[in-house]
Biotite code that builds the C-alpha atoms (Angstrom):
import biotite.structure as struc

atoms = struc.array([
    struc.Atom([0.000, 0.000, 0.000], chain_id="A", res_id=1, res_name="MET", atom_name="CA", element="C"),
    struc.Atom([1.351, 3.425, -0.963], chain_id="A", res_id=2, res_name="SER", atom_name="CA", element="C"),
    struc.Atom([1.200, 6.314, 1.475], chain_id="A", res_id=3, res_name="LYS", atom_name="CA", element="C"),
    struc.Atom([1.121, 10.079, 0.854], chain_id="A", res_id=4, res_name="VAL", atom_name="CA", element="C"),
    struc.Atom([2.027, 12.348, 3.761], chain_id="A", res_id=5, res_name="VAL", atom_name="CA", element="C"),
    struc.Atom([1.312, 16.053, 3.296], chain_id="A", res_id=6, res_name="THR", atom_name="CA", element="C"),
    struc.Atom([-0.052, 19.072, 5.136], chain_id="A", res_id=7, res_name="THR", atom_name="CA", element="C"),
    struc.Atom([-1.746, 20.702, 2.142], chain_id="A", res_id=8, res_name="THR", atom_name="CA", element="C"),
    struc.Atom([-3.561, 19.251, -0.869], chain_id="A", res_id=9, res_name="LEU", atom_name="CA", element="C"),
    struc.Atom([-4.342, 21.694, -3.682], chain_id="A", res_id=10, res_name="LEU", atom_name="CA", element="C"),
    struc.Atom([-5.984, 21.456, -7.130], chain_id="A", res_id=11, res_name="PRO", atom_name="CA", element="C"),
    struc.Atom([-3.759, 21.825, -10.177], chain_id="A", res_id=12, res_name="ASP", atom_name="CA", element="C"),
    struc.Atom([-5.357, 25.179, -11.063], chain_id="A", res_id=13, res_name="VAL", atom_name="CA", element="C"),
    struc.Atom([-6.483, 28.042, -8.833], chain_id="A", res_id=14, res_name="ALA", atom_name="CA", element="C"),
    struc.Atom([-10.159, 27.749, -8.015], chain_id="A", res_id=15, res_name="GLY", atom_name="CA", element="C"),
    struc.Atom([-10.259, 24.129, -9.162], chain_id="A", res_id=16, res_name="GLY", atom_name="CA", element="C"),
    struc.Atom([-11.398, 21.106, -7.188], chain_id="A", res_id=17, res_name="SER", atom_name="CA", element="C"),
    struc.Atom([-9.706, 18.086, -5.665], chain_id="A", res_id=18, res_name="VAL", atom_name="CA", element="C"),
    struc.Atom([-11.298, 14.698, -6.277], chain_id="A", res_id=19, res_name="THR", atom_name="CA", element="C"),
    struc.Atom([-10.660, 11.908, -3.787], chain_id="A", res_id=20, res_name="LEU", atom_name="CA", element="C"),
    struc.Atom([-11.325, 8.537, -5.397], chain_id="A", res_id=21, res_name="GLY", atom_name="CA", element="C"),
    struc.Atom([-13.303, 7.697, -8.456], chain_id="A", res_id=22, res_name="GLY", atom_name="CA", element="C"),
    struc.Atom([-16.751, 6.370, -9.258], chain_id="A", res_id=23, res_name="THR", atom_name="CA", element="C"),
    struc.Atom([-17.484, 3.346, -7.104], chain_id="A", res_id=24, res_name="GLY", atom_name="CA", element="C"),
    struc.Atom([-14.526, 4.001, -4.788], chain_id="A", res_id=25, res_name="ASP", atom_name="CA", element="C"),
    struc.Atom([-14.766, 4.539, -1.033], chain_id="A", res_id=26, res_name="SER", atom_name="CA", element="C"),
    struc.Atom([-12.770, 7.292, 0.645], chain_id="A", res_id=27, res_name="VAL", atom_name="CA", element="C"),
    struc.Atom([-12.021, 6.552, 4.300], chain_id="A", res_id=28, res_name="VAL", atom_name="CA", element="C"),
    struc.Atom([-10.680, 9.086, 6.782], chain_id="A", res_id=29, res_name="VAL", atom_name="CA", element="C"),
    struc.Atom([-9.183, 7.624, 9.960], chain_id="A", res_id=30, res_name="THR", atom_name="CA", element="C"),
    struc.Atom([-7.348, 9.000, 12.932], chain_id="A", res_id=31, res_name="GLY", atom_name="CA", element="C"),
    struc.Atom([-8.925, 12.449, 12.609], chain_id="A", res_id=32, res_name="ASN", atom_name="CA", element="C"),
    struc.Atom([-12.107, 14.167, 11.466], chain_id="A", res_id=33, res_name="ASP", atom_name="CA", element="C"),
    struc.Atom([-13.232, 16.359, 8.585], chain_id="A", res_id=34, res_name="ILE", atom_name="CA", element="C"),
    struc.Atom([-14.293, 19.812, 9.644], chain_id="A", res_id=35, res_name="ARG", atom_name="CA", element="C"),
    struc.Atom([-16.274, 22.242, 7.521], chain_id="A", res_id=36, res_name="THR", atom_name="CA", element="C"),
    struc.Atom([-18.851, 24.965, 8.089], chain_id="A", res_id=37, res_name="ASN", atom_name="CA", element="C"),
    struc.Atom([-20.653, 24.367, 4.794], chain_id="A", res_id=38, res_name="ALA", atom_name="CA", element="C"),
    struc.Atom([-21.808, 21.188, 3.090], chain_id="A", res_id=39, res_name="LEU", atom_name="CA", element="C"),
    struc.Atom([-22.609, 21.634, -0.600], chain_id="A", res_id=40, res_name="GLN", atom_name="CA", element="C"),
    struc.Atom([-23.869, 19.419, -3.388], chain_id="A", res_id=41, res_name="ASP", atom_name="CA", element="C"),
    struc.Atom([-22.133, 18.893, -6.754], chain_id="A", res_id=42, res_name="ALA", atom_name="CA", element="C"),
    struc.Atom([-23.744, 22.056, -8.094], chain_id="A", res_id=43, res_name="GLY", atom_name="CA", element="C"),
    struc.Atom([-22.350, 24.175, -5.289], chain_id="A", res_id=44, res_name="GLY", atom_name="CA", element="C"),
    struc.Atom([-25.756, 24.536, -3.591], chain_id="A", res_id=45, res_name="ASN", atom_name="CA", element="C"),
    struc.Atom([-25.710, 24.772, 0.209], chain_id="A", res_id=46, res_name="ALA", atom_name="CA", element="C"),
    struc.Atom([-27.120, 21.619, 1.807], chain_id="A", res_id=47, res_name="VAL", atom_name="CA", element="C"),
    struc.Atom([-26.249, 22.488, 5.406], chain_id="A", res_id=48, res_name="LEU", atom_name="CA", element="C"),
    struc.Atom([-24.413, 25.418, 6.976], chain_id="A", res_id=49, res_name="THR", atom_name="CA", element="C"),
    struc.Atom([-22.952, 25.917, 10.461], chain_id="A", res_id=50, res_name="SER", atom_name="CA", element="C"),
    struc.Atom([-21.991, 29.187, 12.126], chain_id="A", res_id=51, res_name="ASP", atom_name="CA", element="C"),
    struc.Atom([-18.838, 27.533, 13.462], chain_id="A", res_id=52, res_name="GLY", atom_name="CA", element="C"),
    struc.Atom([-20.341, 27.147, 16.919], chain_id="A", res_id=53, res_name="ALA", atom_name="CA", element="C"),
    struc.Atom([-22.612, 24.194, 16.213], chain_id="A", res_id=54, res_name="GLY", atom_name="CA", element="C"),
    struc.Atom([-25.764, 26.101, 15.227], chain_id="A", res_id=55, res_name="THR", atom_name="CA", element="C"),
    struc.Atom([-27.061, 24.752, 11.916], chain_id="A", res_id=56, res_name="LEU", atom_name="CA", element="C"),
    struc.Atom([-28.970, 26.693, 9.281], chain_id="A", res_id=57, res_name="SER", atom_name="CA", element="C"),
    struc.Atom([-29.544, 26.752, 5.552], chain_id="A", res_id=58, res_name="GLY", atom_name="CA", element="C"),
    struc.Atom([-31.171, 23.318, 5.414], chain_id="A", res_id=59, res_name="MET", atom_name="CA", element="C"),
    struc.Atom([-31.718, 22.643, 1.730], chain_id="A", res_id=60, res_name="ASN", atom_name="CA", element="C"),
    struc.Atom([-35.405, 22.522, 0.787], chain_id="A", res_id=61, res_name="SER", atom_name="CA", element="C"),
    struc.Atom([-34.750, 19.228, -1.015], chain_id="A", res_id=62, res_name="GLY", atom_name="CA", element="C"),
    struc.Atom([-35.014, 17.488, 2.342], chain_id="A", res_id=63, res_name="PHE", atom_name="CA", element="C"),
    struc.Atom([-38.634, 18.665, 2.688], chain_id="A", res_id=64, res_name="GLY", atom_name="CA", element="C"),
    struc.Atom([-40.602, 18.546, 5.908], chain_id="A", res_id=65, res_name="GLY", atom_name="CA", element="C"),
    struc.Atom([-37.738, 19.791, 8.060], chain_id="A", res_id=66, res_name="ALA", atom_name="CA", element="C"),
    struc.Atom([-38.640, 21.696, 11.222], chain_id="A", res_id=67, res_name="LEU", atom_name="CA", element="C"),
    struc.Atom([-37.107, 25.160, 11.275], chain_id="A", res_id=68, res_name="ASN", atom_name="CA", element="C"),
    struc.Atom([-37.098, 26.972, 14.623], chain_id="A", res_id=69, res_name="LEU", atom_name="CA", element="C"),
    struc.Atom([-38.230, 30.543, 13.917], chain_id="A", res_id=70, res_name="LEU", atom_name="CA", element="C"),
    struc.Atom([-38.844, 32.034, 17.343], chain_id="A", res_id=71, res_name="SER", atom_name="CA", element="C"),
    struc.Atom([-38.827, 31.230, 21.057], chain_id="A", res_id=72, res_name="THR", atom_name="CA", element="C"),
    struc.Atom([-40.739, 33.342, 23.555], chain_id="A", res_id=73, res_name="GLN", atom_name="CA", element="C"),
    struc.Atom([-40.609, 32.718, 27.290], chain_id="A", res_id=74, res_name="THR", atom_name="CA", element="C"),
    struc.Atom([-43.422, 34.186, 29.350], chain_id="A", res_id=75, res_name="ALA", atom_name="CA", element="C"),
    struc.Atom([-42.841, 35.131, 32.970], chain_id="A", res_id=76, res_name="SER", atom_name="CA", element="C"),
    struc.Atom([-46.005, 36.536, 34.466], chain_id="A", res_id=77, res_name="GLY", atom_name="CA", element="C"),
    struc.Atom([-47.046, 37.666, 30.974], chain_id="A", res_id=78, res_name="ALA", atom_name="CA", element="C"),
    struc.Atom([-50.581, 38.661, 29.997], chain_id="A", res_id=79, res_name="ALA", atom_name="CA", element="C"),
    struc.Atom([-50.103, 37.316, 26.480], chain_id="A", res_id=80, res_name="ASN", atom_name="CA", element="C"),
    struc.Atom([-47.561, 36.150, 23.911], chain_id="A", res_id=81, res_name="VAL", atom_name="CA", element="C"),
    struc.Atom([-47.918, 37.317, 20.304], chain_id="A", res_id=82, res_name="SER", atom_name="CA", element="C"),
    struc.Atom([-46.182, 36.352, 17.068], chain_id="A", res_id=83, res_name="PHE", atom_name="CA", element="C"),
    struc.Atom([-46.633, 39.262, 14.666], chain_id="A", res_id=84, res_name="THR", atom_name="CA", element="C"),
    struc.Atom([-43.952, 38.951, 11.976], chain_id="A", res_id=85, res_name="THR", atom_name="CA", element="C"),
    struc.Atom([-43.206, 35.241, 11.497], chain_id="A", res_id=86, res_name="GLN", atom_name="CA", element="C"),
    struc.Atom([-46.350, 34.036, 9.675], chain_id="A", res_id=87, res_name="LEU", atom_name="CA", element="C"),
    struc.Atom([-45.409, 34.485, 6.012], chain_id="A", res_id=88, res_name="THR", atom_name="CA", element="C"),
    struc.Atom([-45.575, 32.565, 2.753], chain_id="A", res_id=89, res_name="SER", atom_name="CA", element="C"),
    struc.Atom([-42.160, 31.035, 3.465], chain_id="A", res_id=90, res_name="THR", atom_name="CA", element="C"),
    struc.Atom([-43.857, 27.971, 4.995], chain_id="A", res_id=91, res_name="TYR", atom_name="CA", element="C"),
    struc.Atom([-47.213, 26.284, 4.413], chain_id="A", res_id=92, res_name="ASP", atom_name="CA", element="C"),
    struc.Atom([-47.393, 24.733, 7.887], chain_id="A", res_id=93, res_name="VAL", atom_name="CA", element="C"),
    struc.Atom([-46.487, 26.361, 11.193], chain_id="A", res_id=94, res_name="TYR", atom_name="CA", element="C"),
    struc.Atom([-46.211, 24.502, 14.502], chain_id="A", res_id=95, res_name="ILE", atom_name="CA", element="C"),
    struc.Atom([-46.307, 26.114, 17.935], chain_id="A", res_id=96, res_name="PHE", atom_name="CA", element="C"),
    struc.Atom([-44.977, 24.047, 20.840], chain_id="A", res_id=97, res_name="LYS", atom_name="CA", element="C"),
    struc.Atom([-46.196, 24.918, 24.330], chain_id="A", res_id=98, res_name="PHE", atom_name="CA", element="C"),
    struc.Atom([-43.852, 23.982, 27.173], chain_id="A", res_id=99, res_name="ILE", atom_name="CA", element="C"),
    struc.Atom([-44.938, 24.110, 30.818], chain_id="A", res_id=100, res_name="GLU", atom_name="CA", element="C"),
    struc.Atom([-47.732, 26.683, 30.499], chain_id="A", res_id=101, res_name="ILE", atom_name="CA", element="C"),
    struc.Atom([-48.633, 27.607, 34.076], chain_id="A", res_id=102, res_name="ASN", atom_name="CA", element="C"),
    struc.Atom([-51.364, 30.177, 34.897], chain_id="A", res_id=103, res_name="PRO", atom_name="CA", element="C"),
    struc.Atom([-51.018, 32.512, 37.863], chain_id="A", res_id=104, res_name="THR", atom_name="CA", element="C"),
    struc.Atom([-54.672, 31.900, 38.780], chain_id="A", res_id=105, res_name="ALA", atom_name="CA", element="C"),
    struc.Atom([-56.093, 28.425, 39.339], chain_id="A", res_id=106, res_name="ASP", atom_name="CA", element="C"),
    struc.Atom([-58.481, 27.021, 36.749], chain_id="A", res_id=107, res_name="GLY", atom_name="CA", element="C"),
    struc.Atom([-57.714, 29.366, 33.877], chain_id="A", res_id=108, res_name="GLU", atom_name="CA", element="C"),
    struc.Atom([-57.918, 28.286, 30.216], chain_id="A", res_id=109, res_name="ILE", atom_name="CA", element="C"),
    struc.Atom([-55.214, 28.691, 27.562], chain_id="A", res_id=110, res_name="PHE", atom_name="CA", element="C"),
    struc.Atom([-56.521, 30.127, 24.281], chain_id="A", res_id=111, res_name="GLN", atom_name="CA", element="C"),
    struc.Atom([-55.652, 31.849, 20.990], chain_id="A", res_id=112, res_name="PHE", atom_name="CA", element="C"),
    struc.Atom([-56.893, 34.240, 18.319], chain_id="A", res_id=113, res_name="GLN", atom_name="CA", element="C"),
    struc.Atom([-55.494, 35.680, 15.094], chain_id="A", res_id=114, res_name="VAL", atom_name="CA", element="C"),
    struc.Atom([-55.500, 38.742, 12.876], chain_id="A", res_id=115, res_name="ASN", atom_name="CA", element="C"),
    struc.Atom([-55.872, 38.615, 9.125], chain_id="A", res_id=116, res_name="ALA", atom_name="CA", element="C"),
    struc.Atom([-53.668, 40.950, 7.106], chain_id="A", res_id=117, res_name="SER", atom_name="CA", element="C"),
    struc.Atom([-54.537, 44.577, 7.831], chain_id="A", res_id=118, res_name="GLY", atom_name="CA", element="C"),
    struc.Atom([-56.853, 43.675, 10.731], chain_id="A", res_id=119, res_name="GLN", atom_name="CA", element="C"),
    struc.Atom([-56.540, 44.329, 14.471], chain_id="A", res_id=120, res_name="THR", atom_name="CA", element="C"),
    struc.Atom([-58.292, 43.183, 17.636], chain_id="A", res_id=121, res_name="GLY", atom_name="CA", element="C"),
    struc.Atom([-57.699, 39.414, 17.362], chain_id="A", res_id=122, res_name="PHE", atom_name="CA", element="C"),
    struc.Atom([-61.313, 38.614, 16.549], chain_id="A", res_id=123, res_name="ASN", atom_name="CA", element="C"),
    struc.Atom([-61.410, 36.548, 13.349], chain_id="A", res_id=124, res_name="GLU", atom_name="CA", element="C"),
    struc.Atom([-64.360, 34.184, 12.826], chain_id="A", res_id=125, res_name="THR", atom_name="CA", element="C"),
    struc.Atom([-63.747, 30.606, 14.022], chain_id="A", res_id=126, res_name="ILE", atom_name="CA", element="C"),
    struc.Atom([-65.712, 27.346, 13.850], chain_id="A", res_id=127, res_name="THR", atom_name="CA", element="C"),
    struc.Atom([-64.205, 24.653, 16.076], chain_id="A", res_id=128, res_name="SER", atom_name="CA", element="C"),
    struc.Atom([-64.550, 21.446, 18.078], chain_id="A", res_id=129, res_name="THR", atom_name="CA", element="C"),
    struc.Atom([-63.006, 20.197, 21.321], chain_id="A", res_id=130, res_name="MET", atom_name="CA", element="C"),
    struc.Atom([-62.918, 16.816, 23.050], chain_id="A", res_id=131, res_name="SER", atom_name="CA", element="C"),
    struc.Atom([-61.091, 15.628, 26.154], chain_id="A", res_id=132, res_name="LYS", atom_name="CA", element="C"),
    struc.Atom([-60.020, 12.299, 27.585], chain_id="A", res_id=133, res_name="ALA", atom_name="CA", element="C"),
    struc.Atom([-59.287, 12.574, 31.287], chain_id="A", res_id=134, res_name="TYR", atom_name="CA", element="C"),
    struc.Atom([-58.080, 10.397, 34.128], chain_id="A", res_id=135, res_name="HIS", atom_name="CA", element="C"),
    struc.Atom([-58.190, 11.476, 37.769], chain_id="A", res_id=136, res_name="TYR", atom_name="CA", element="C"),
    struc.Atom([-55.554, 10.537, 40.323], chain_id="A", res_id=137, res_name="GLU", atom_name="CA", element="C"),
    struc.Atom([-58.424, 8.743, 42.075], chain_id="A", res_id=138, res_name="THR", atom_name="CA", element="C"),
    struc.Atom([-58.659, 6.498, 38.952], chain_id="A", res_id=139, res_name="ASP", atom_name="CA", element="C"),
    struc.Atom([-61.957, 7.863, 37.585], chain_id="A", res_id=140, res_name="ALA", atom_name="CA", element="C"),
    struc.Atom([-61.839, 8.444, 33.809], chain_id="A", res_id=141, res_name="ALA", atom_name="CA", element="C"),
    struc.Atom([-64.017, 9.488, 30.890], chain_id="A", res_id=142, res_name="ASP", atom_name="CA", element="C"),
    struc.Atom([-64.079, 10.869, 27.343], chain_id="A", res_id=143, res_name="LEU", atom_name="CA", element="C"),
    struc.Atom([-66.249, 13.930, 26.711], chain_id="A", res_id=144, res_name="VAL", atom_name="CA", element="C"),
    struc.Atom([-67.097, 16.461, 24.017], chain_id="A", res_id=145, res_name="TYR", atom_name="CA", element="C"),
    struc.Atom([-66.555, 19.957, 25.447], chain_id="A", res_id=146, res_name="GLU", atom_name="CA", element="C"),
    struc.Atom([-69.554, 21.735, 23.947], chain_id="A", res_id=147, res_name="ASP", atom_name="CA", element="C"),
    struc.Atom([-68.961, 24.881, 25.997], chain_id="A", res_id=148, res_name="ASP", atom_name="CA", element="C"),
    struc.Atom([-65.429, 25.244, 24.606], chain_id="A", res_id=149, res_name="HIS", atom_name="CA", element="C"),
    struc.Atom([-66.208, 25.193, 20.876], chain_id="A", res_id=150, res_name="ASP", atom_name="CA", element="C"),
    struc.Atom([-67.359, 27.978, 18.556], chain_id="A", res_id=151, res_name="GLN", atom_name="CA", element="C"),
    struc.Atom([-69.830, 28.197, 15.687], chain_id="A", res_id=152, res_name="ALA", atom_name="CA", element="C"),
    struc.Atom([-68.828, 31.257, 13.677], chain_id="A", res_id=153, res_name="GLN", atom_name="CA", element="C"),
    struc.Atom([-67.590, 32.893, 16.870], chain_id="A", res_id=154, res_name="GLY", atom_name="CA", element="C"),
    struc.Atom([-65.083, 35.713, 17.173], chain_id="A", res_id=155, res_name="THR", atom_name="CA", element="C"),
    struc.Atom([-63.899, 35.038, 20.733], chain_id="A", res_id=156, res_name="SER", atom_name="CA", element="C"),
    struc.Atom([-60.532, 33.603, 21.641], chain_id="A", res_id=157, res_name="TYR", atom_name="CA", element="C"),
    struc.Atom([-60.581, 29.869, 20.913], chain_id="A", res_id=158, res_name="GLN", atom_name="CA", element="C"),
    struc.Atom([-59.974, 27.691, 23.978], chain_id="A", res_id=159, res_name="LYS", atom_name="CA", element="C"),
    struc.Atom([-57.186, 25.120, 23.697], chain_id="A", res_id=160, res_name="LEU", atom_name="CA", element="C"),
    struc.Atom([-57.470, 23.596, 27.191], chain_id="A", res_id=161, res_name="THR", atom_name="CA", element="C"),
    struc.Atom([-59.942, 23.251, 29.985], chain_id="A", res_id=162, res_name="THR", atom_name="CA", element="C"),
    struc.Atom([-59.051, 24.471, 33.500], chain_id="A", res_id=163, res_name="SER", atom_name="CA", element="C"),
    struc.Atom([-55.289, 24.317, 34.164], chain_id="A", res_id=164, res_name="ILE", atom_name="CA", element="C"),
    struc.Atom([-53.969, 24.067, 37.711], chain_id="A", res_id=165, res_name="GLY", atom_name="CA", element="C"),
    struc.Atom([-51.829, 26.931, 39.022], chain_id="A", res_id=166, res_name="SER", atom_name="CA", element="C"),
    struc.Atom([-49.762, 25.080, 41.629], chain_id="A", res_id=167, res_name="ASP", atom_name="CA", element="C"),
    struc.Atom([-46.012, 25.215, 41.057], chain_id="A", res_id=168, res_name="THR", atom_name="CA", element="C"),
    struc.Atom([-45.979, 21.658, 39.629], chain_id="A", res_id=169, res_name="ASP", atom_name="CA", element="C"),
    struc.Atom([-49.129, 22.044, 37.504], chain_id="A", res_id=170, res_name="GLU", atom_name="CA", element="C"),
    struc.Atom([-48.996, 23.063, 33.847], chain_id="A", res_id=171, res_name="ASN", atom_name="CA", element="C"),
    struc.Atom([-50.033, 22.258, 30.281], chain_id="A", res_id=172, res_name="ALA", atom_name="CA", element="C"),
    struc.Atom([-47.806, 21.236, 27.366], chain_id="A", res_id=173, res_name="SER", atom_name="CA", element="C"),
    struc.Atom([-48.531, 20.369, 23.753], chain_id="A", res_id=174, res_name="GLY", atom_name="CA", element="C"),
    struc.Atom([-48.576, 21.729, 20.233], chain_id="A", res_id=175, res_name="GLU", atom_name="CA", element="C"),
    struc.Atom([-50.697, 23.682, 17.775], chain_id="A", res_id=176, res_name="PHE", atom_name="CA", element="C"),
    struc.Atom([-50.633, 23.329, 13.951], chain_id="A", res_id=177, res_name="HIS", atom_name="CA", element="C"),
    struc.Atom([-51.710, 26.101, 11.581], chain_id="A", res_id=178, res_name="LEU", atom_name="CA", element="C"),
    struc.Atom([-52.042, 25.313, 7.864], chain_id="A", res_id=179, res_name="PHE", atom_name="CA", element="C"),
    struc.Atom([-51.616, 27.680, 4.921], chain_id="A", res_id=180, res_name="GLY", atom_name="CA", element="C"),
    struc.Atom([-51.937, 30.959, 6.829], chain_id="A", res_id=181, res_name="PRO", atom_name="CA", element="C"),
    struc.Atom([-50.790, 33.006, 3.811], chain_id="A", res_id=182, res_name="SER", atom_name="CA", element="C"),
    struc.Atom([-53.411, 31.607, 1.456], chain_id="A", res_id=183, res_name="SER", atom_name="CA", element="C"),
    struc.Atom([-55.831, 34.162, 0.017], chain_id="A", res_id=184, res_name="THR", atom_name="CA", element="C"),
    struc.Atom([-58.034, 31.412, -1.466], chain_id="A", res_id=185, res_name="THR", atom_name="CA", element="C"),
    struc.Atom([-58.927, 29.063, 1.386], chain_id="A", res_id=186, res_name="TYR", atom_name="CA", element="C"),
    struc.Atom([-60.033, 29.189, 5.007], chain_id="A", res_id=187, res_name="VAL", atom_name="CA", element="C"),
    struc.Atom([-57.271, 28.350, 7.513], chain_id="A", res_id=188, res_name="LYS", atom_name="CA", element="C"),
    struc.Atom([-57.380, 24.995, 9.295], chain_id="A", res_id=189, res_name="HIS", atom_name="CA", element="C"),
    struc.Atom([-55.797, 24.327, 12.677], chain_id="A", res_id=190, res_name="PHE", atom_name="CA", element="C"),
    struc.Atom([-55.615, 21.648, 15.319], chain_id="A", res_id=191, res_name="TYR", atom_name="CA", element="C"),
    struc.Atom([-54.013, 21.329, 18.734], chain_id="A", res_id=192, res_name="ALA", atom_name="CA", element="C"),
    struc.Atom([-53.248, 18.530, 21.147], chain_id="A", res_id=193, res_name="ARG", atom_name="CA", element="C"),
    struc.Atom([-52.384, 19.524, 24.699], chain_id="A", res_id=194, res_name="ILE", atom_name="CA", element="C"),
    struc.Atom([-52.022, 17.495, 27.866], chain_id="A", res_id=195, res_name="ASN", atom_name="CA", element="C"),
    struc.Atom([-52.751, 19.359, 31.059], chain_id="A", res_id=196, res_name="GLN", atom_name="CA", element="C"),
    struc.Atom([-52.413, 18.861, 34.789], chain_id="A", res_id=197, res_name="TYR", atom_name="CA", element="C"),
    struc.Atom([-55.876, 20.165, 35.512], chain_id="A", res_id=198, res_name="ALA", atom_name="CA", element="C"),
    struc.Atom([-57.037, 22.118, 38.529], chain_id="A", res_id=199, res_name="SER", atom_name="CA", element="C"),
    struc.Atom([-59.267, 19.146, 39.386], chain_id="A", res_id=200, res_name="GLY", atom_name="CA", element="C"),
    struc.Atom([-56.130, 16.985, 39.849], chain_id="A", res_id=201, res_name="VAL", atom_name="CA", element="C"),
    struc.Atom([-56.356, 14.904, 36.703], chain_id="A", res_id=202, res_name="TYR", atom_name="CA", element="C"),
    struc.Atom([-54.531, 14.408, 33.425], chain_id="A", res_id=203, res_name="SER", atom_name="CA", element="C"),
    struc.Atom([-56.531, 15.835, 30.545], chain_id="A", res_id=204, res_name="GLY", atom_name="CA", element="C"),
    struc.Atom([-55.645, 15.015, 26.921], chain_id="A", res_id=205, res_name="ASP", atom_name="CA", element="C"),
    struc.Atom([-57.385, 17.828, 25.026], chain_id="A", res_id=206, res_name="VAL", atom_name="CA", element="C"),
    struc.Atom([-57.954, 17.783, 21.246], chain_id="A", res_id=207, res_name="LEU", atom_name="CA", element="C"),
    struc.Atom([-59.058, 20.997, 19.526], chain_id="A", res_id=208, res_name="THR", atom_name="CA", element="C"),
    struc.Atom([-59.577, 21.581, 15.813], chain_id="A", res_id=209, res_name="GLY", atom_name="CA", element="C"),
    struc.Atom([-61.348, 23.885, 13.441], chain_id="A", res_id=210, res_name="GLY", atom_name="CA", element="C"),
    struc.Atom([-60.973, 26.550, 10.811], chain_id="A", res_id=211, res_name="TYR", atom_name="CA", element="C"),
    struc.Atom([-60.573, 30.304, 10.750], chain_id="A", res_id=212, res_name="ILE", atom_name="CA", element="C"),
    struc.Atom([-63.289, 31.376, 8.342], chain_id="A", res_id=213, res_name="ASN", atom_name="CA", element="C"),
    struc.Atom([-61.440, 33.957, 6.299], chain_id="A", res_id=214, res_name="THR", atom_name="CA", element="C"),
    struc.Atom([-59.658, 33.871, 2.951], chain_id="A", res_id=215, res_name="THR", atom_name="CA", element="C"),
    struc.Atom([-57.453, 36.742, 4.078], chain_id="A", res_id=216, res_name="GLY", atom_name="CA", element="C"),
    struc.Atom([-53.858, 35.883, 4.922], chain_id="A", res_id=217, res_name="ALA", atom_name="CA", element="C"),
    struc.Atom([-53.308, 35.291, 8.645], chain_id="A", res_id=218, res_name="ILE", atom_name="CA", element="C"),
    struc.Atom([-50.339, 37.393, 9.747], chain_id="A", res_id=219, res_name="THR", atom_name="CA", element="C"),
    struc.Atom([-50.571, 37.557, 13.555], chain_id="A", res_id=220, res_name="GLU", atom_name="CA", element="C"),
    struc.Atom([-51.453, 35.161, 16.357], chain_id="A", res_id=221, res_name="ILE", atom_name="CA", element="C"),
    struc.Atom([-51.896, 35.768, 20.071], chain_id="A", res_id=222, res_name="ASP", atom_name="CA", element="C"),
    struc.Atom([-51.946, 33.356, 23.042], chain_id="A", res_id=223, res_name="PHE", atom_name="CA", element="C"),
    struc.Atom([-53.251, 34.169, 26.509], chain_id="A", res_id=224, res_name="LYS", atom_name="CA", element="C"),
    struc.Atom([-55.182, 32.838, 29.483], chain_id="A", res_id=225, res_name="MET", atom_name="CA", element="C"),
    struc.Atom([-58.906, 33.345, 29.913], chain_id="A", res_id=226, res_name="SER", atom_name="CA", element="C"),
    struc.Atom([-57.915, 35.625, 32.798], chain_id="A", res_id=227, res_name="SER", atom_name="CA", element="C"),
    struc.Atom([-54.689, 36.637, 34.468], chain_id="A", res_id=228, res_name="GLY", atom_name="CA", element="C"),
    struc.Atom([-51.085, 36.023, 33.512], chain_id="A", res_id=229, res_name="ASN", atom_name="CA", element="C"),
    struc.Atom([-49.000, 32.933, 32.866], chain_id="A", res_id=230, res_name="PHE", atom_name="CA", element="C"),
    struc.Atom([-45.501, 31.474, 32.721], chain_id="A", res_id=231, res_name="ASP", atom_name="CA", element="C"),
    struc.Atom([-44.145, 29.122, 30.087], chain_id="A", res_id=232, res_name="GLY", atom_name="CA", element="C"),
    struc.Atom([-42.327, 28.828, 26.782], chain_id="A", res_id=233, res_name="THR", atom_name="CA", element="C"),
    struc.Atom([-43.759, 28.918, 23.262], chain_id="A", res_id=234, res_name="ILE", atom_name="CA", element="C"),
    struc.Atom([-41.621, 27.853, 20.304], chain_id="A", res_id=235, res_name="LYS", atom_name="CA", element="C"),
    struc.Atom([-42.595, 28.507, 16.703], chain_id="A", res_id=236, res_name="LEU", atom_name="CA", element="C"),
    struc.Atom([-41.445, 26.252, 13.865], chain_id="A", res_id=237, res_name="TYR", atom_name="CA", element="C"),
    struc.Atom([-42.000, 26.320, 10.120], chain_id="A", res_id=238, res_name="GLY", atom_name="CA", element="C"),
    struc.Atom([-42.042, 23.090, 8.118], chain_id="A", res_id=239, res_name="ILE", atom_name="CA", element="C"),
    struc.Atom([-39.928, 23.310, 4.974], chain_id="A", res_id=240, res_name="SER", atom_name="CA", element="C"),
    struc.Atom([-41.851, 22.981, 1.732], chain_id="A", res_id=241, res_name="LYS", atom_name="CA", element="C"),
    struc.Atom([-41.170, 19.748, -0.124], chain_id="A", res_id=242, res_name="SER", atom_name="CA", element="C"),
])
């Protein structure tokens, strides 16, 4: 076996490329690692980029379906959390992840509303459903349709939970999906699944779904409790278009 020992390997012309191996060959690197801040395809298109500190960006859209973290907001005794600039045509599906949402007052309900482009007040028309499977610490359980938490062409904030406990160990966590908010042709569908440590000392698995009955582009969304403030983290992701 021949061996080449060198500290620098250059192409034969400036700006050229160095090819290791040929078609069907395997190139093995041992005893060290390959380090680069940019991974490109044969056409020079960025597949993956790092800032040199381990934070990745520039995921090529060819992967499709990749989750892209767009924003993180942490509430600490906040009245509401709004996302007012991130809902654009860049993505067709947006996912909000709720982490340890804890109300300051016992029994409050987590909810949302939106603004269409050019609108204010967070009062778009919503038709929705909600169901809940619950299991008490005493072992009682049931599955119910929450007919006082849905809307039929309503403009109120849409409830995403039932009553959440406010003790220091009580909270709600889950996620919310919003589809095609930038469409100016269709209504905007959404669904959420949240598990809560309820004020009645039970685990509640709450499913909410519906549509925002407007063909206007949705540009803003607001989350708050039915009353009072709350703590918790909300992360917003966009799913890359395939």
